[in-house]
C-alpha angles and dihedrals in degrees: 000000000000124000089209137041128037118010117262107212112202137185130204120198134191109286139190119258118320107229138166140045120322110206098194122191127269121283111283096209093051092043093056092047094046091058095044096045090043088055090050093051129084110242135011124329115195118209128188126183093026113170106249095201120131095259092059094040088056090053090050089052090049092052089054089051089055091053106267120131106237117183130186113211096181136264097044094313114130139161128205121197102198134212097216132244108317091012100108114131121219110265117242094216143026115292109235110200094181110204098341119118090172092052098049096043095048092045091049088054094046093054098036095092097047120088094246137104125230134175120214132199138159144177124307092275095050093044088059096053122098117254097178089095087067102032092052096059096038088054087064088063089053101264121139127214132198117187144140123296112296092028094285135149141301087069136164119214119200106200122226114264091199106024122194126206117254141206108217134178110206106233095209133025100270127145088192093060094043091049094047091054092048092049090050089049091059091079097037119095119246125009127332114200125200121189122195120187091202121037116245131186107311103204092119094055093046093047095045088055090047091053090052104262119147102243133154132190122203131179109223140159087268091056133255107348116200117190121193125187109219134230100030124158103244116218118224116248143202106237129192105195112218118223116275116262089201090058092041088058091076102056089036094053093041089055091052093057103035111085116251096008126153116175130172118205109191130208098011118174109242101185102163090233088062105035102078094113093059091049090050094049091051090051087053090055100260118163098239124150131183114218130190097006113200143145126254124179092347093306125108113238137176142167110262122211120195125188133184107282113196095169100062117138130202118255139181107257110220109248091224088065092063098094091056093054106021093131093047101060093092093059091039089057088056092050088048089061089063096046127085117258132357126332109201119198114188131174093039103124089122085074088070091070102041124105083306135356090282096188091056093040094053094041094052095042095047092046090052088054094051105269125133112234136179124192145168132175093288105020141068121189122189121194105215123224101193130242112345090359101126108098096207120177100132140099115248122206110238092196093210088297119132095202093050091051094049093045094056093044089054088050090055091056090067105024123104092244129028119279120213135195123209093226129015092173096100090062087083090070093073111002109030093169096049095111099049093037094054091044090052088056090052105269119145108225124166130187106227134199118265 
């Protein structure tokens, strides 16, 4: 699959049981950060299990443009010879981050406190996403930004020649914003402090500590207070990237709704700031078990087994859980169609500004396939129809969004009639082996003519 170029329409139809082992790709969040922190270290960082989806490949290309030596040795094995904190060179050309909001926002933060200028762009989806949430805090360090109306790409960032440390309260739960500020703080003197009122995925904090940065995290009345001491010399690391829980969500959820299924997903990262979906599914009555729990590279991992679960019931998902599962609401809304009763998802307005407006995309696509949906700015409610209850039979618009495309294809595996998406191409940004992996488990996917 290609994340760019001509659309790739695809149809999923009701299949027999999904069975076997699903070797999903490496964690996208950790893959991005491994490349960036490797580039900001002095010496050679070795990475195995890197996600080789287009989003991460675009970040690797960007790190080369900033002067790091990034080498692919095959089969997820990479090395990064870094330039050190403050060592980024000025890129000779525009940095194209493709579809990746994580990539562009973290890279903007990482270069914002170096005296260089860089221009960023991306695909149509990324050019429509707001960047003010990053340009506002990096301006406090002394960086300048010049973009399109509404703070959109293409955008030029002029890094601060004399950066100052900042104290910044993140206005919305966003690991991207938090991480961008921390990466900017690396090359600022003194201590940069980030305060988040709601905890978000903490890979950046864990990995900064692993690379040798002086960083502390404290729970206070203000919230979660992260203090980073600037201008360290980061030490290169050997990183084994765990498998991505956000990618695992698709074979796991498909197994729960396809009759007779039994799927094992090994070596899944279970960082508590990422595992909200699995907690929610268990509360709904899903047959999920965690086998061989262990820790690798400072991250908890386990093998996850998912079996067909005909007795799932709708629940109200606590809004405070949203940051730990923000990327998984689209596939949860599909599972909710095959549960009994209402599944109520509140506190999800962040979905409005992802690769697409994911609330609207899922609501319209599920309605077209026969589901009853309610929504407002911050809420999505799915009225479940029980096992095999979704009629299907329609084409859903993927809106250049990989998670929307995969969610509807999973719906088609259990619906009464086939479900199609207008373009499965964007799936390559995060899960390039989705199609063959799901077919190996027993799914029936067919590329269709536009």
